[in-house]
C-alpha positions as CSV (number, residue, x, y, z in Angstrom):
1,M,-127.4,-224.9,54.6
2,P,-128.9,-221.5,54.1
3,D,-130.4,-219.6,57.0
4,Q,-134.1,-220.1,57.5
5,P,-136.1,-216.8,57.2
6,N,-137.3,-215.1,60.3
7,F,-141.1,-215.2,59.9
8,N,-141.5,-212.5,62.5
9,T,-139.5,-209.9,60.7
10,H,-141.3,-206.9,59.2
11,S,-139.6,-207.5,55.9
12,W,-140.9,-211.1,55.6
13,R,-144.5,-209.9,56.3
14,E,-144.1,-207.3,53.6
15,L,-142.8,-209.9,51.2
16,L,-145.9,-212.1,51.7
17,V,-148.2,-209.2,51.3
18,E,-146.6,-207.9,48.1
19,T,-146.4,-211.4,46.5
20,S,-150.0,-212.3,47.4
21,L,-152.2,-213.2,44.4
22,D,-155.0,-211.4,46.3
23,A,-155.2,-207.7,46.8
24,V,-154.3,-206.9,50.4
25,V,-155.8,-203.7,51.8
26,A,-155.5,-202.7,55.4
27,M,-157.2,-199.9,57.3
28,D,-157.0,-198.6,60.9
29,S,-159.9,-197.8,63.2
30,D,-160.2,-194.4,61.6
31,N,-160.8,-195.9,58.2
32,L,-157.4,-194.8,56.9
33,V,-155.5,-197.0,54.6
34,V,-152.3,-198.4,56.2
35,D,-151.4,-201.1,53.7
36,W,-151.9,-201.5,50.0
37,N,-150.1,-204.2,47.9
38,V,-149.4,-204.5,44.2
39,Q,-152.6,-206.5,43.5
40,A,-154.6,-203.7,45.2
41,E,-153.0,-201.3,42.8
42,K,-154.1,-203.5,39.8
43,I,-157.6,-204.0,41.0
44,F,-158.5,-200.5,42.2
45,G,-156.2,-198.4,40.0
46,Y,-154.6,-196.4,42.8
47,T,-150.8,-196.6,43.5
48,K,-149.7,-197.4,47.0
49,E,-148.6,-193.8,47.5
50,E,-152.0,-192.5,46.4
51,A,-153.9,-194.9,48.8
52,L,-151.9,-194.8,52.0
53,G,-153.3,-192.4,54.6
54,N,-156.6,-191.8,52.8
55,D,-160.1,-192.7,53.9
56,I,-160.8,-196.1,52.4
57,S,-164.5,-195.4,52.1
58,L,-163.8,-192.5,49.8
59,L,-161.4,-194.5,47.7
60,I,-163.1,-197.8,47.0
61,I,-166.6,-197.9,48.7
62,P,-169.6,-196.8,46.6
63,P,-171.4,-193.8,48.1
64,A,-174.5,-195.8,48.8
65,F,-172.6,-198.1,51.2
66,R,-170.2,-195.7,52.9
67,E,-172.4,-194.9,55.9
68,A,-173.1,-198.6,56.5
69,H,-169.3,-199.2,56.4
70,R,-168.6,-196.5,59.0
71,Q,-171.4,-197.7,61.3
72,G,-170.1,-201.3,61.0
73,T,-166.6,-200.2,62.0
74,L,-167.9,-198.3,65.0
75,K,-170.1,-201.2,66.1
76,Y,-167.1,-203.6,66.0
77,L,-164.9,-201.2,68.0
78,A,-167.6,-200.8,70.6
79,T,-168.9,-204.4,70.9
80,G,-166.4,-206.7,69.1
81,I,-169.2,-207.9,66.8
82,G,-168.8,-207.6,63.0
83,P,-171.3,-209.6,60.9
84,V,-169.1,-209.5,57.8
85,L,-165.8,-210.3,59.4
86,N,-163.9,-213.5,58.7
87,K,-166.5,-214.4,56.0
88,R,-166.2,-214.5,52.2
89,I,-168.6,-212.0,50.7
90,E,-169.3,-210.6,47.3
91,L,-170.0,-206.9,46.9
92,E,-169.5,-203.8,44.7
93,A,-166.4,-201.6,44.9
94,L,-165.2,-198.4,43.1
95,H,-162.3,-198.3,40.7
96,S,-160.2,-195.1,40.5
97,S,-161.8,-194.4,37.1
98,G,-165.2,-194.2,38.8
99,K,-166.5,-197.4,37.3
100,T,-168.1,-200.1,39.5
101,I,-166.3,-203.5,39.9
102,Q,-167.4,-206.7,41.6
103,I,-165.1,-208.1,44.3
104,E,-164.9,-211.0,46.6
105,L,-163.8,-209.9,50.0
106,T,-162.6,-211.4,53.3
107,V,-162.0,-209.0,56.3
108,A,-160.0,-210.1,59.3
109,P,-159.4,-207.8,62.3
110,I,-155.8,-207.9,63.7
111,R,-154.5,-206.4,66.9
112,Q,-151.0,-204.9,66.6
113,E,-149.2,-202.9,69.3
114,G,-152.5,-202.1,71.0
115,K,-154.3,-201.0,67.8
116,I,-156.8,-202.8,65.7
117,L,-156.1,-203.1,62.0
118,F,-158.6,-204.5,59.5
119,Y,-156.9,-206.6,56.8
120,S,-159.0,-207.2,53.7
121,F,-158.1,-209.9,51.1
122,V,-159.7,-209.0,47.8
123,R,-160.3,-210.7,44.4
124,D,-161.7,-209.0,41.4
125,I,-164.6,-211.2,40.3
126,T,-166.1,-208.8,37.7
127,D,-165.1,-211.0,34.7
128,R,-166.3,-214.1,36.4
129,L,-169.6,-212.6,37.3
130,N,-170.0,-211.1,33.8
131,K,-169.4,-214.5,32.4
132,D,-171.9,-216.0,34.9
133,R,-174.4,-213.3,33.9
134,A,-173.7,-214.0,30.2
135,K,-174.3,-217.7,30.8
136,E,-177.4,-216.9,32.8
137,I,-178.7,-214.7,29.9
138,Q,-177.9,-217.5,27.5
139,R,-179.7,-220.0,29.6
140,K,-182.7,-217.6,29.9
141,Q,-182.6,-217.0,26.1
142,L,-182.5,-220.7,25.5
143,K,-185.3,-221.4,27.9
144,D,-187.4,-218.6,26.3
145,M,-186.7,-220.1,22.9
146,F,-187.7,-223.5,24.3
147,M,-190.8,-222.2,25.9
148,D,-191.9,-220.1,22.9
149,A,-191.0,-222.6,20.2
150,P,-193.9,-223.4,17.9
151,S,-193.2,-227.1,18.3
152,A,-194.7,-228.9,21.3
153,I,-191.7,-230.1,23.2
154,S,-191.4,-232.1,26.4
155,I,-188.6,-233.7,28.3
156,L,-189.3,-236.9,30.4
157,R,-186.8,-238.5,32.8
158,G,-186.4,-242.0,34.0
159,P,-188.3,-245.2,33.3
160,G,-191.4,-243.7,34.7
161,H,-191.3,-240.9,32.1
162,V,-191.5,-238.1,34.7
163,F,-192.0,-234.6,33.2
164,E,-189.0,-232.5,33.7
165,L,-189.8,-229.7,31.2
166,A,-192.6,-228.8,28.8
167,N,-193.0,-225.7,26.7
168,R,-196.1,-223.6,26.2
169,S,-197.1,-225.3,22.9
170,Y,-197.1,-228.6,24.7
171,L,-198.9,-227.3,27.7
172,N,-201.5,-225.6,25.5
173,F,-202.1,-228.8,23.6
174,I,-202.7,-230.9,26.8
175,D,-204.5,-228.0,28.5
176,K,-202.3,-228.2,31.6
177,T,-200.0,-225.8,33.5
178,E,-196.4,-226.5,34.5
179,E,-197.4,-226.9,38.1
180,E,-199.9,-229.6,37.1
181,I,-197.4,-231.8,35.2
182,L,-193.8,-231.2,36.3
183,G,-192.5,-234.0,38.5
184,R,-195.4,-236.3,37.6
185,P,-195.2,-239.3,35.3
186,L,-196.7,-239.3,31.8
187,S,-199.2,-242.0,32.7
188,E,-200.9,-239.7,35.2
189,I,-201.3,-236.9,32.6
190,L,-202.3,-238.8,29.4
191,T,-204.7,-241.4,30.9
192,D,-207.0,-242.2,27.9
193,D,-206.7,-245.2,25.7
194,F,-206.2,-243.1,22.6
195,H,-202.5,-242.6,23.6
196,T,-201.7,-246.2,24.3
197,S,-199.7,-246.7,21.1
198,F,-197.9,-243.4,21.6
199,K,-196.8,-244.5,25.1
200,K,-195.6,-247.8,23.7
201,N,-193.5,-245.8,21.2
202,L,-191.9,-243.8,24.0
203,E,-191.2,-247.0,25.9
204,E,-189.5,-248.4,22.8
205,V,-187.3,-245.3,22.5
206,Y,-186.3,-245.4,26.2
207,R,-185.6,-249.2,26.0
208,T,-183.7,-249.3,22.7
209,G,-182.2,-245.8,22.3
210,R,-183.6,-245.6,18.7
211,V,-185.2,-242.4,17.5
212,F,-189.0,-242.6,16.7
213,F,-190.4,-240.6,13.7
214,A,-194.1,-240.2,12.7
215,N,-195.8,-238.0,10.2
216,E,-199.4,-236.8,10.6
217,Y,-199.7,-238.8,13.8
218,P,-203.4,-238.5,15.0
219,T,-203.9,-237.5,18.6
220,R,-206.3,-235.9,21.0
221,I,-206.4,-235.3,24.7
222,D,-210.0,-235.7,25.7
223,Q,-211.5,-239.2,25.7
224,D,-214.6,-237.9,24.0
225,P,-214.6,-239.6,20.6
226,L,-216.4,-236.5,19.1
227,Q,-213.5,-234.2,19.9
228,A,-211.6,-233.2,16.8
229,V,-208.5,-235.2,16.1
230,R,-205.3,-233.2,15.6
231,Y,-202.3,-234.3,13.6
232,F,-198.6,-233.9,14.5
233,N,-195.3,-234.6,12.9
234,I,-193.4,-236.2,15.8
235,V,-189.8,-236.9,16.6
236,V,-188.9,-238.7,19.9
237,Q,-185.2,-238.9,20.8
238,P,-183.3,-240.5,23.7
239,L,-181.4,-238.5,26.3
240,Y,-178.2,-239.9,27.7
241,E,-176.5,-239.7,31.1
242,N,-173.2,-241.6,31.5
243,N,-173.8,-243.4,28.2
244,Q,-177.1,-244.7,29.5
245,V,-180.6,-243.6,28.3
246,D,-181.9,-241.5,31.1
247,G,-184.8,-239.8,29.5
248,I,-186.5,-238.8,26.2
249,I,-187.3,-235.6,24.5
250,S,-190.2,-235.3,22.1
251,F,-190.9,-232.7,19.4
252,G,-194.4,-232.3,17.9
253,N,-195.3,-229.9,15.0
254,D,-199.0,-229.4,14.7
255,V,-199.9,-230.0,11.0
256,T,-203.6,-230.3,11.5
257,N,-204.5,-227.4,9.2
258,A,-202.2,-228.7,6.5
259,V,-203.7,-232.2,6.8
260,L,-207.2,-230.9,6.8
261,A,-206.5,-228.7,3.8
262,R,-205.0,-231.6,1.9
263,K,-207.9,-233.8,2.7
264,A,-210.3,-231.0,1.7
265,A,-208.4,-230.7,-1.6
266,E,-208.5,-234.4,-2.1
267,E,-212.2,-234.4,-1.4
268,A,-212.7,-231.5,-3.7
269,V,-210.9,-233.4,-6.5
270,R,-213.0,-236.4,-5.7
271,S,-216.2,-234.3,-5.8
272,R,-215.1,-232.7,-9.0
273,D,-214.3,-236.0,-10.7
274,E,-217.7,-237.4,-9.5
275,F,-219.4,-234.2,-10.7
276,I,-217.8,-234.6,-14.2
277,S,-218.9,-238.2,-14.3
278,I,-222.4,-237.3,-13.2
279,C,-222.6,-234.4,-15.5
280,S,-221.5,-236.5,-18.4
281,H,-224.1,-239.1,-17.6
282,E,-226.9,-236.6,-16.9
283,L,-226.3,-234.7,-20.1
284,K,-225.9,-237.9,-22.1
285,T,-229.2,-239.4,-20.9
286,P,-231.6,-237.0,-22.6
287,V,-229.5,-236.9,-25.7
288,T,-229.5,-240.7,-25.9
289,S,-233.3,-240.7,-25.3
290,M,-233.9,-238.2,-28.1
291,K,-231.5,-240.0,-30.4
292,L,-233.4,-243.3,-29.9
293,Q,-236.7,-241.6,-30.6
294,F,-235.4,-240.2,-33.9
295,Q,-233.6,-243.4,-34.9
296,M,-236.8,-245.3,-34.5
297,A,-238.7,-242.8,-36.6
298,S,-236.0,-242.9,-39.2
299,R,-236.3,-246.7,-39.5
300,Q,-240.0,-246.4,-39.9
301,I,-239.6,-243.8,-42.6
302,D,-237.1,-246.0,-44.4
303,K,-239.6,-248.8,-44.4
304,G,-242.4,-246.5,-45.6
305,D,-244.3,-247.1,-42.3
306,E,-246.8,-244.3,-42.2
307,R,-247.2,-244.7,-38.4
308,A,-244.1,-242.6,-38.1
309,F,-246.2,-239.6,-39.3
310,S,-249.3,-240.3,-37.2
311,R,-250.5,-237.6,-34.9
312,S,-250.0,-239.7,-31.7
313,A,-246.4,-240.7,-32.8
314,V,-245.4,-237.1,-33.5
315,E,-247.0,-235.8,-30.3
316,R,-245.2,-238.5,-28.3
317,R,-241.8,-237.6,-29.9
318,V,-242.4,-233.9,-29.4
319,N,-243.4,-234.3,-25.8
320,T,-240.4,-236.6,-25.1
321,T,-238.1,-234.3,-26.8
322,N,-239.4,-231.3,-24.8
323,Q,-239.1,-233.2,-21.6
324,Q,-235.5,-234.1,-22.3
325,L,-234.7,-230.6,-23.5
326,D,-236.2,-229.1,-20.3
327,R,-234.0,-231.5,-18.3
328,M,-230.9,-230.5,-20.2
329,A,-231.8,-226.8,-19.8
330,K,-232.2,-227.3,-16.0
331,L,-228.8,-229.0,-15.8
332,I,-227.1,-226.2,-17.8
333,E,-228.8,-223.5,-15.7
334,D,-227.6,-225.1,-12.5
335,M,-224.0,-225.3,-13.8
336,L,-224.2,-221.6,-15.0
337,D,-225.6,-220.6,-11.6
338,V,-222.8,-222.3,-9.7
339,S,-220.2,-220.6,-12.0
340,K,-221.8,-217.2,-11.3
341,L,-222.1,-217.8,-7.6
342,S,-218.4,-218.9,-7.4
343,A,-217.4,-215.7,-9.3
344,G,-219.8,-213.5,-7.3
345,K,-221.5,-212.4,-10.5
346,I,-225.0,-213.6,-9.9
347,L,-227.4,-210.7,-9.8
348,M,-230.3,-210.5,-7.3
349,E,-233.3,-208.1,-7.8
350,S,-234.6,-206.4,-4.7
351,K,-238.4,-206.1,-4.9
352,E,-241.3,-206.7,-2.6
353,V,-242.5,-210.3,-2.8
354,E,-245.7,-211.7,-1.2
355,V,-244.7,-215.1,0.2
356,N,-248.0,-216.9,0.2
357,Q,-248.6,-216.1,-3.5
358,L,-245.0,-217.1,-4.3
359,V,-245.5,-220.5,-2.7
360,E,-248.9,-221.1,-4.3
361,D,-247.5,-220.2,-7.8
362,V,-244.6,-222.6,-7.5
363,F,-246.8,-225.3,-6.1
364,E,-249.2,-225.1,-9.0
365,R,-246.3,-226.0,-11.4
366,F,-245.7,-229.2,-9.4
367,I,-249.3,-230.3,-9.0
368,E,-249.2,-232.5,-12.2
369,Q,-246.0,-234.3,-11.0
370,F,-247.4,-234.9,-7.5
371,E,-250.6,-236.3,-9.0
372,S,-248.9,-238.4,-11.6
373,M,-246.8,-240.0,-8.8
374,Q,-249.8,-240.2,-6.5
375,I,-248.1,-238.2,-3.8
376,P,-250.5,-236.7,-1.2
377,V,-249.6,-233.0,-0.7
378,D,-250.9,-230.7,2.1
379,L,-250.3,-226.9,1.5
380,K,-250.8,-224.5,4.4
381,T,-250.3,-220.8,3.7
382,S,-250.6,-218.0,6.2
383,P,-253.9,-216.3,6.6
384,E,-252.2,-212.9,6.5
385,K,-250.2,-211.4,3.7
386,I,-246.5,-211.7,4.3
387,H,-243.9,-209.7,2.3
388,V,-240.2,-210.0,1.9
389,L,-237.7,-208.0,0.0
390,G,-236.0,-210.1,-2.6
391,D,-235.6,-211.6,-6.1
392,R,-238.8,-213.5,-6.9
393,F,-237.3,-215.7,-9.6
394,R,-234.4,-216.8,-7.3
395,L,-236.8,-217.5,-4.4
396,E,-239.0,-219.6,-6.8
397,Q,-235.8,-221.4,-7.7
398,V,-235.2,-222.3,-4.0
399,L,-238.7,-223.6,-3.5
400,S,-238.6,-225.5,-6.7
401,N,-235.4,-227.3,-5.6
402,L,-237.0,-228.2,-2.3
403,L,-240.1,-229.6,-4.0
404,N,-238.0,-231.5,-6.5
405,N,-236.1,-233.1,-3.6
406,A,-239.3,-234.0,-1.9
407,I,-240.4,-235.8,-5.0
408,K,-237.0,-237.5,-5.6
409,Y,-236.3,-238.6,-2.0
410,G,-239.8,-238.7,-0.5
411,E,-240.6,-242.3,-1.7
412,A,-244.1,-241.2,-2.9
413,K,-245.2,-240.5,0.8
414,P,-247.1,-237.5,1.9
415,V,-245.5,-234.0,1.6
416,E,-246.4,-231.0,3.7
417,I,-245.7,-227.4,2.6
418,S,-246.3,-224.6,5.1
419,V,-245.8,-220.9,5.5
420,T,-245.6,-219.4,9.0
421,A,-244.6,-216.0,10.2
422,T,-243.5,-214.0,13.3
423,D,-243.2,-210.3,13.6
424,R,-239.7,-210.4,12.1
425,A,-239.4,-213.4,9.9
426,V,-241.3,-215.8,7.6
427,K,-240.6,-219.5,7.4
428,I,-241.3,-221.8,4.4
429,S,-241.1,-225.5,5.2
430,V,-241.2,-228.5,3.0
431,Q,-241.4,-231.8,4.9
432,D,-241.5,-235.3,3.4
433,Q,-241.7,-238.7,4.9
434,G,-239.2,-240.4,2.7
435,M,-235.7,-242.0,3.2
436,G,-234.4,-239.1,5.3
437,I,-230.7,-238.1,5.7
438,A,-228.1,-239.9,7.8
439,P,-226.6,-237.7,10.6
440,E,-223.1,-237.8,9.1
441,N,-224.5,-236.3,5.8
442,L,-226.4,-233.4,7.3
443,G,-223.4,-231.1,7.5
444,R,-222.4,-231.4,3.9
445,I,-225.6,-231.5,1.8
446,F,-225.5,-227.7,1.2
447,Q,-222.1,-228.0,-0.3
448,R,-221.3,-228.2,-4.0
449,Y,-221.8,-231.6,-5.7
450,E,-222.9,-233.2,-2.4
451,R,-225.8,-235.6,-2.0
452,A,-227.4,-237.4,0.9
453,I,-227.2,-240.7,-1.0
454,S,-225.2,-242.3,-3.8
455,S,-225.4,-240.7,-7.3
456,A,-226.1,-244.2,-8.6
457,N,-229.6,-244.1,-7.1
458,I,-230.8,-240.6,-7.8
459,S,-230.2,-238.4,-10.9
460,G,-229.1,-234.8,-10.8
461,L,-225.8,-232.9,-10.3
462,G,-226.0,-232.4,-6.5
463,L,-226.1,-228.6,-7.0
464,G,-229.7,-227.7,-6.1
465,L,-229.2,-227.3,-2.3
466,Y,-225.9,-225.5,-2.7
467,I,-227.5,-223.0,-5.1
468,S,-230.5,-222.7,-2.7
469,H,-228.2,-222.1,0.3
470,Q,-226.3,-219.3,-1.6
471,I,-229.5,-217.6,-2.7
472,V,-231.1,-217.7,0.7
473,E,-227.9,-216.3,2.3
474,A,-227.9,-213.5,-0.3
475,H,-231.4,-212.6,1.0
476,Q,-230.0,-212.3,4.6
477,G,-231.9,-215.5,5.5
478,K,-231.0,-219.1,6.4
479,I,-231.9,-222.6,5.2
480,E,-231.8,-225.5,7.5
481,V,-232.7,-229.2,7.6
482,T,-233.7,-231.6,10.3
483,S,-233.9,-235.3,9.5
484,F,-233.6,-238.8,10.9
485,N,-232.6,-241.7,8.7
486,R,-235.6,-243.4,7.2
487,K,-238.0,-240.9,8.9
488,G,-238.1,-238.1,6.3
489,S,-236.6,-234.6,6.1
490,N,-237.9,-231.1,6.9
491,F,-236.3,-228.2,5.0
492,T,-237.0,-224.7,6.4
493,V,-236.2,-221.4,4.7
494,E,-236.3,-218.4,6.9
495,L,-236.3,-214.9,5.5
496,P,-236.6,-211.4,7.1
497,R,-240.1,-209.9,6.5
498,I,-240.8,-206.3,5.8
């Protein structure tokens, strides 16, 4: 049986120190290196011969910490107290090349032959810390990507769907901060009935583990039904822990603008198709009327009926034809105006126009229509002369459109036309007491091809108010309407006076 080693021998201690996986560095009370193993050579770059007998603080302690090291040594020698002794600590050290390395250190004081030696056991943790820092940087980058993602993302945990994470897009949408929602269940955040179906979908994902997809999912946060609905493409996925659903993650991409643009395009196509249909009908009607008139006269001529040439018959045909031609001309003018307005090619004169005279002149052209339909009219102009800068023909066109509408929609009830002025502006108002405009239609009647009621009930292309709106805006003015269903409408044109 081989001899057992003598653990008290100097050679055995040296063997343990030299074969240690940690760097072993020892110094005396004067801070001079008295021991330095192979691992110390590898970590700090100094050979044992280079290190022994030198001041340890000059070898491996960064300049910023040398004085603290010396004071700590003196304090221990005087009091026996050393706050860093016999503890595992992490700090910076110097390599022989001058670069800084990260080490993990344990210092133990040992009394030997009446002297105190300080043995340090050192590990180079630079790579580990660099990896930890790299992981931390990656985690931060991932979190920044998560927080800054354009999609609204949230992570909910447990059957109570408690918020664990939510990014900025999600927080902005629900108008909350992280502090307000994290750690709280979804039911306390989205409390309105509008989200009942969405909550059921989340429950289904959590219960079954099946992914939920939805395109153009309508949602809003406020319970106010007038708040604009927003649309999201949504994906909700389960999160697993130990093969059990432990939470859910939801992704929502706001596609509101795309949905509204598509709906607007669809509405534009619908309006265009309706316009084409109306336009065909409106242009065909006067042609059909004139055709019938001349077909009747042709049959009378074929039969030798002299009544076809009577003064009254000719005058009737001429008057009817003129009326239908005027109607066609008005329709064509409206279409040409819309085309020019859309292309920005409509020209406006800029001359001084007296508003009272303008209103009276246009009104005179409509007196016969009002009288023939027995519509009472009250015209009130301003006692003072009021001037604006503009295109008289186009302003007449605006007022003519408003009077035409009062005749069409006013149900033969009284109409009031008034001119009022302030120091800066003049207002022209046309008020009827007819069918009025429903609230949901007020916002669109100044758009192209739009009407307050069905085109089946009233003739026209639905362009008059759109053209009027464009003309008034070109004069730096505004045109507005107030109305209540079945209680009439009041159109007001406001223009800057000079």
